[in-house]
C-alpha positions as CSV (number, residue, x, y, z in Angstrom):
1,M,101.0,109.5,108.3
2,A,97.4,108.5,109.3
3,I,94.5,107.9,107.0
4,T,91.4,109.5,108.7
5,K,88.0,108.3,108.0
6,R,84.5,109.6,108.3
7,D,81.2,107.8,108.6
8,T,78.8,109.0,105.7
9,S,76.0,106.3,105.8
10,P,73.7,104.6,108.2
11,G,75.5,101.4,107.5
12,G,78.9,103.0,108.6
13,Q,80.5,102.9,105.1
14,E,84.1,104.1,105.4
15,I,85.6,106.5,102.9
16,M,88.9,108.5,102.5
17,S,88.5,111.9,103.8
18,K,92.0,112.8,102.6
19,Q,93.4,112.2,99.1
20,F,96.3,109.8,99.1
21,D,98.6,109.0,96.3
22,V,99.1,105.2,95.7
23,A,101.6,103.6,93.6
24,V,100.6,100.2,92.2
25,L,103.7,98.2,90.8
26,G,102.7,95.2,89.0
27,T,99.5,95.2,86.9
28,G,99.3,91.8,85.4
29,L,96.1,89.5,85.8
30,M,95.5,90.5,89.4
31,G,97.1,94.0,89.6
32,V,94.9,95.8,86.9
33,P,91.5,94.9,88.6
34,M,93.0,95.7,92.0
35,A,94.2,99.1,90.7
36,R,90.9,99.6,89.1
37,N,89.1,99.1,92.3
38,L,91.5,101.7,94.1
39,L,90.5,104.1,91.5
40,K,86.8,103.5,92.1
41,S,87.3,104.3,95.7
42,G,88.6,107.7,94.7
43,L,92.3,107.3,95.3
44,S,94.9,108.8,93.0
45,V,96.7,105.9,91.5
46,T,100.1,105.9,89.5
47,A,100.8,102.6,88.0
48,W,103.9,100.8,86.6
49,N,104.5,97.4,85.1
50,R,107.5,95.9,83.6
51,T,105.6,95.2,80.4
52,L,104.2,98.9,80.0
53,D,101.3,98.0,77.7
54,K,99.7,95.9,80.6
55,A,99.4,99.2,82.6
56,K,98.1,101.4,79.9
57,P,94.4,100.3,80.0
58,L,94.2,102.0,83.4
59,V,94.9,105.4,81.9
60,E,91.3,105.6,80.6
61,E,90.0,105.0,84.1
62,G,92.1,108.0,85.7
63,A,95.5,106.4,86.6
64,T,98.8,107.9,85.6
65,V,101.2,105.3,84.1
66,T,105.0,105.7,84.2
67,D,107.9,104.3,82.4
68,T,109.7,103.3,85.5
69,A,108.9,102.0,88.9
70,A,111.1,104.9,90.4
71,L,108.9,107.6,88.7
72,A,105.8,105.7,89.9
73,I,106.8,106.0,93.5
74,A,108.1,109.6,93.3
75,D,105.0,111.3,94.8
76,A,103.5,108.3,96.5
77,D,102.4,108.1,100.1
78,I,101.6,104.4,99.8
79,I,103.2,101.6,97.5
80,V,101.2,98.5,96.7
81,T,103.2,95.8,94.9
82,M,101.6,92.8,93.1
83,L,104.8,91.2,91.6
84,S,105.7,87.7,90.7
85,D,107.4,86.8,93.9
86,G,109.8,88.2,96.7
87,Y,112.8,88.2,94.3
88,A,111.0,90.8,92.0
89,T,110.3,92.9,95.1
90,G,113.9,92.5,96.2
91,A,115.2,93.8,92.7
92,L,113.3,97.0,93.2
93,L,115.0,97.4,96.6
94,A,118.4,96.6,94.9
95,D,117.8,99.5,92.3
96,A,119.6,102.7,93.5
97,A,117.4,104.9,91.2
98,F,114.3,103.4,92.7
99,C,115.5,103.8,96.4
100,E,116.3,107.4,95.7
101,H,112.5,108.0,95.7
102,L,111.8,106.1,98.9
103,K,111.1,108.5,101.9
104,P,110.4,108.1,105.5
105,G,106.7,107.9,106.3
106,M,105.8,105.9,103.4
107,I,103.8,102.6,103.8
108,W,104.7,99.6,101.5
109,I,102.1,96.9,101.1
110,D,103.5,94.0,99.3
111,M,100.6,91.9,98.0
112,S,102.8,89.5,96.1
113,S,103.1,86.0,97.0
114,A,106.6,85.5,98.3
115,K,108.6,83.4,100.8
116,P,108.0,84.4,104.6
117,E,111.7,85.1,104.9
118,H,111.7,87.6,102.1
119,A,108.8,89.6,103.8
120,R,110.8,89.7,106.9
121,E,114.0,90.8,105.5
122,Q,112.4,93.4,103.2
123,S,110.5,94.6,106.3
124,A,113.6,94.9,108.4
125,Q,115.3,96.8,105.4
126,L,112.5,99.3,104.9
127,A,112.3,99.9,108.7
128,R,115.9,101.2,108.6
129,M,114.8,103.7,106.1
130,G,111.8,104.9,108.1
131,I,109.2,103.1,105.9
132,S,106.4,100.9,107.2
133,H,105.9,97.4,105.6
134,L,103.0,95.0,105.5
135,D,103.1,91.5,103.8
136,A,99.5,91.2,102.4
137,P,99.1,88.5,99.9
138,V,95.7,87.7,98.5
139,S,93.4,84.8,97.6
140,G,90.5,84.8,95.1
141,G,91.9,84.9,91.8
142,T,90.9,87.3,89.0
143,R,87.2,87.1,89.9
144,G,87.8,88.0,93.5
145,A,90.2,90.9,92.2
146,E,87.4,92.1,89.9
147,A,84.7,92.0,92.4
148,A,86.9,93.5,95.2
149,T,86.3,90.4,97.5
150,L,89.9,89.1,97.8
151,A,90.8,87.5,101.1
152,I,93.8,89.6,102.1
153,M,96.2,88.0,104.8
154,V,98.2,90.8,106.4
155,G,101.3,90.3,108.4
156,G,103.2,93.1,110.2
157,D,102.3,95.9,112.6
158,K,98.7,95.9,113.6
159,D,98.7,99.7,113.9
160,V,100.0,100.3,110.3
161,L,97.2,97.9,108.9
162,E,94.6,100.2,110.6
163,Q,96.0,103.3,108.8
164,V,95.7,101.7,105.4
165,K,92.7,99.4,106.1
166,P,90.1,101.6,104.0
167,I,92.7,101.1,100.9
168,L,92.9,97.4,101.5
169,S,89.1,97.3,101.9
170,A,88.8,98.7,98.5
171,M,90.2,95.4,97.1
172,G,88.8,92.9,99.5
173,Q,88.6,91.8,103.2
174,P,91.9,92.4,105.2
175,V,92.7,90.4,108.2
176,H,95.7,90.7,110.5
177,V,97.3,87.3,111.0
178,G,100.5,88.0,113.0
179,P,104.0,89.7,112.7
180,S,106.0,90.4,109.7
181,G,106.1,87.3,107.3
182,S,102.7,85.9,108.8
183,G,100.7,87.0,105.8
184,Q,103.0,85.0,103.4
185,L,103.0,82.1,105.7
186,C,99.2,82.0,105.8
187,K,99.2,82.4,101.8
188,L,101.2,79.3,101.7
189,A,98.7,77.6,103.8
190,N,96.0,78.9,101.6
191,Q,97.8,77.6,98.4
192,T,98.2,74.1,100.0
193,I,94.5,74.0,100.5
194,V,93.8,75.2,97.0
195,A,96.1,72.9,95.2
196,V,95.0,69.7,97.1
197,T,91.4,70.8,96.6
198,I,91.9,71.4,92.9
199,S,93.3,67.7,92.8
200,A,90.2,66.3,94.7
201,V,87.7,68.2,92.4
202,A,89.6,67.0,89.4
203,E,89.1,63.4,90.6
204,A,85.6,63.9,91.4
205,T,84.8,65.4,88.0
206,L,86.5,62.7,86.2
207,L,84.8,60.0,88.2
208,A,81.5,61.5,87.6
209,Q,82.0,62.0,83.8
210,Q,83.4,58.5,83.3
211,G,80.6,56.9,85.3
212,G,77.9,58.7,83.3
213,A,76.8,61.4,85.6
214,D,76.3,65.0,84.6
215,P,79.2,67.0,86.2
216,V,77.0,70.2,86.2
217,A,74.3,68.4,88.2
218,L,77.0,66.9,90.5
219,R,78.1,70.5,91.4
220,S,74.4,71.6,92.1
221,A,73.8,68.5,94.1
222,L,76.8,69.2,96.2
223,K,76.1,72.7,96.7
224,G,75.8,73.7,100.4
225,G,77.1,70.5,101.5
226,F,80.4,69.5,103.3
227,A,82.0,69.0,99.8
228,D,81.1,72.4,98.4
229,S,83.6,75.1,97.9
230,V,84.5,77.9,95.5
231,I,86.9,75.7,93.8
232,L,84.3,73.0,93.2
233,Q,82.0,75.6,91.8
234,Q,84.4,77.6,89.7
235,H,87.2,75.3,88.8
236,G,84.8,72.2,88.5
237,E,83.1,74.2,85.8
238,R,86.4,75.1,84.1
239,M,87.3,71.3,84.1
240,S,83.9,70.0,82.6
241,E,83.9,72.8,80.1
242,G,87.6,72.4,79.3
243,N,88.3,76.1,79.8
244,F,91.7,76.6,81.1
245,A,92.3,80.2,80.2
246,P,94.4,81.7,82.9
247,G,92.9,83.0,86.3
248,G,95.6,81.6,88.6
249,L,98.6,80.5,86.6
250,C,100.0,77.0,87.0
251,K,103.6,78.3,87.1
252,F,102.7,80.6,90.1
253,Q,100.8,77.6,91.9
254,L,104.0,75.6,91.6
255,K,106.2,78.5,92.8
256,D,103.9,78.8,95.9
257,L,103.9,74.9,96.6
258,D,107.7,74.9,96.3
259,N,107.9,77.7,98.8
260,T,105.4,75.9,101.1
261,L,107.7,72.6,101.1
262,E,110.7,74.8,101.6
263,E,109.0,76.5,104.8
264,A,107.8,73.0,106.0
265,R,111.4,71.6,105.8
266,S,112.5,74.5,107.7
267,L,109.9,73.7,110.4
268,G,110.9,69.9,110.5
269,I,107.6,68.8,109.2
270,E,106.2,66.8,106.2
271,L,103.5,67.6,104.0
272,P,102.8,64.5,101.8
273,N,99.7,65.5,100.0
274,T,101.4,69.0,99.2
275,Q,104.4,67.2,97.8
276,S,102.3,64.8,95.7
277,V,100.4,67.7,94.0
278,R,103.4,69.7,93.6
279,D,105.1,66.9,91.6
280,R,101.9,66.7,89.5
281,F,102.0,70.6,88.8
282,K,105.7,70.1,87.8
283,Y,104.9,67.4,85.4
284,L,101.9,69.5,84.0
285,I,104.4,72.4,83.5
286,D,107.4,70.5,82.2
287,E,105.9,67.6,80.2
288,M,102.5,69.3,79.0
289,A,103.6,73.0,78.5
290,G,101.0,73.9,81.0
291,A,102.9,76.9,82.6
292,E,100.5,79.5,81.4
293,L,97.2,77.6,81.9
294,D,94.9,78.2,84.8
295,H,95.6,76.0,87.8
296,S,92.6,74.0,87.2
297,A,94.3,72.4,84.2
298,L,95.7,69.8,86.7
299,Y,92.6,68.1,85.4
300,L,94.5,67.7,82.2
301,E,97.4,65.9,84.0
302,L,94.8,63.6,85.6
303,K,93.3,62.7,82.2
304,K,96.8,61.9,80.7
305,R,97.6,59.9,83.8
306,N,94.5,57.8,82.8
307,K,95.5,57.7,79.3
308,M,92.6,59.7,78.1
309,S,94.6,62.5,76.3
């Protein structure tokens, strides 16, 4: 199955010239806006979520919503999963009713954050069924999902990526990073940078506030300099405003850091900053009931550490 494209604009904009049926499995905070952007690109989307009510808003935008994952993939050419982890994806593959609807020629794009070993195992399992697999986790949070600007790290066969590139491009910027499992490995690297940077931004914000500087002015002053980042601008704002409504959940940040450290141990390397910030997220979740807060809420752990809350 190949996706053909034709150029219809002076700037070379790509569009789908054939209608493809895409099953989106997992319509949580990230999955809903990602599915919405697929619909906007003109694709036929069938959606499923374990909690059905989270998928129903997509009906008004043209999606079909099913009660089961098996029904969602029944007529699909391409499966996109955005689930909690590799175990959730594995549970689908262990479901006989689900697997009955898998057919040779499908392409499965797993955009969940999982262990690299899970991606490799699932890719091999699907290959035996004649199904192509890409591990394509994302970064950019809910804002990136809504704006279709996600960073998409793709592991697997580069030729398969080329076939589905217009679909991934409807959600963000896909980049091929290596063989199966490499997408998940790069996502772990991404999450290490995110977590450690959140920690640094929290300390900088608290330092500025306690010293009498305006944290809003601090972010403006640093904009464009070496210390600037999306995390400084977006999460620094969350910290100074005390707004920790979830975008990227603390419980998922901890899961990714645990996976990072497990992968590092398998490679025989130590990641001391990652270990330290992982332990702080663990405390925030276990001792401060922070599992469902945005990961910028690490600022709250810092304040408690300094006996400010």
